[in-house]
C-alpha angles and dihedrals in degrees: 000000000000112000127222097277090060093052093048090048090052091050090051095048094044090048090057093045105039115016112112092020127114105238136202115215131191140162108224089182091052098226092106097033096121094047093045090052090054091054099039113117095011127124119245108236102181146344125221141177133204115180107307094344123099123200136191119194116210135181116303090028095283114155131207110212119198129181111180097200117181099323108026119118139172125215124189137186146149121280137301093068119219119253109279112254136178126343098353104165099183136010120190120192123194124181089269110018145039127219122195128194122197134178103001123165089223132021112160144139113244139189118229089261092053091049090050089053090055092049091048089064093054131084123227117299115224090210096059115096118254093004116170109228093195096099088055093047092048095049092051093046094056099038128100090196119109115267089236089060095044093053090057093049107098091202088062099042125355126225102020115124136176097289097049090044094056095041100047091048090053093046090052095043094241126144112229092235095056107124112244094234090056093061115094115241093242090055093049088050089052089053090054093047092048091051090051089054096046096044093049090050088051092054091051096045100034090229140066116263115165103160126101115233093248090058096053126096087234106035099186129068130012114343111257118227090251090055097045101094138047101209110346109113091358102105110153093019124107119268111257091232109033102014094233113144112268113238132207138200142156121276128159088002092298135092112263125196131205145157110244091210102044091038106039120197115265 
C-alpha cells in the first residue's frame, strides 16, 4: 500500500498539472458514474493530502476523496488519452493532459462535512505543515499496545506504513513490541521527528531511502534499491550495523522486521 509520501507527492504533482483548469471527468468502468457526472465541467481549486488520503476540491466546495488501498494506481500523460480499457474507475481530462485512476479502495464525492468526518478519524500527519504532534505523543504515552502496532494505526499517526514503521523503529533502537506507555516522551518525540525527516525525503525522491551512506554496501552516489533499508525486507540477512541476523514476525496483520541486537526486547 502506498505510504504517506506517495500521496503527498501525488497531491503536489496533480496540483501543478490540474489546479485552475476546467476538467472533464468520466467513469469508463461505470462504478463512479454518478460522482464523475457531479464533477464534470468543474474547475479544480486545490489538491490536498492527509496521511494516505488524497483530496481534490472543486467548484461549489465539492471534494473528491481517493484512498488507493492496496491496488489503486494513478497514471498520467499528455493528450490524446489512450482508449479506456478494463476497470478504469475515473478518467480526468484537462486541456492538455489525462489522468486515470484504477483500483482504489475509495473514490467518492464528498461535502465539506463528509470530508471533515474522514479527517476526524485520522491522527496527525508528519508531512502536513505546522502539525501538532501532541495527539500522537499522548496516544502513545497512555497505550499498552506495542509501538509497532500504534505506528500502523492511522488514527494514531497518519501516513506511516509498513516500511516506515520498520525503519524508524530500527533507527531509534526500539523493539516493535515495546508498549507505547513504556517509551519515554523524549524518545517518542524523536520517532516523530525522524518520521518527518524520512517522509519529506520520500516526497522529494519518490521512493523510501532510510539508510545513511556509511551503512550502505556502496556508500557513495545515489542509494541503490538494495541499499535503501536497514531491516525492511531483510529477514535472514546481517544487520547493517552489528551484523546480527535480522528477524521478522507478524504484527498488526503485517510482517515486521527488526534487529534483535540493535532493538533489544522490552
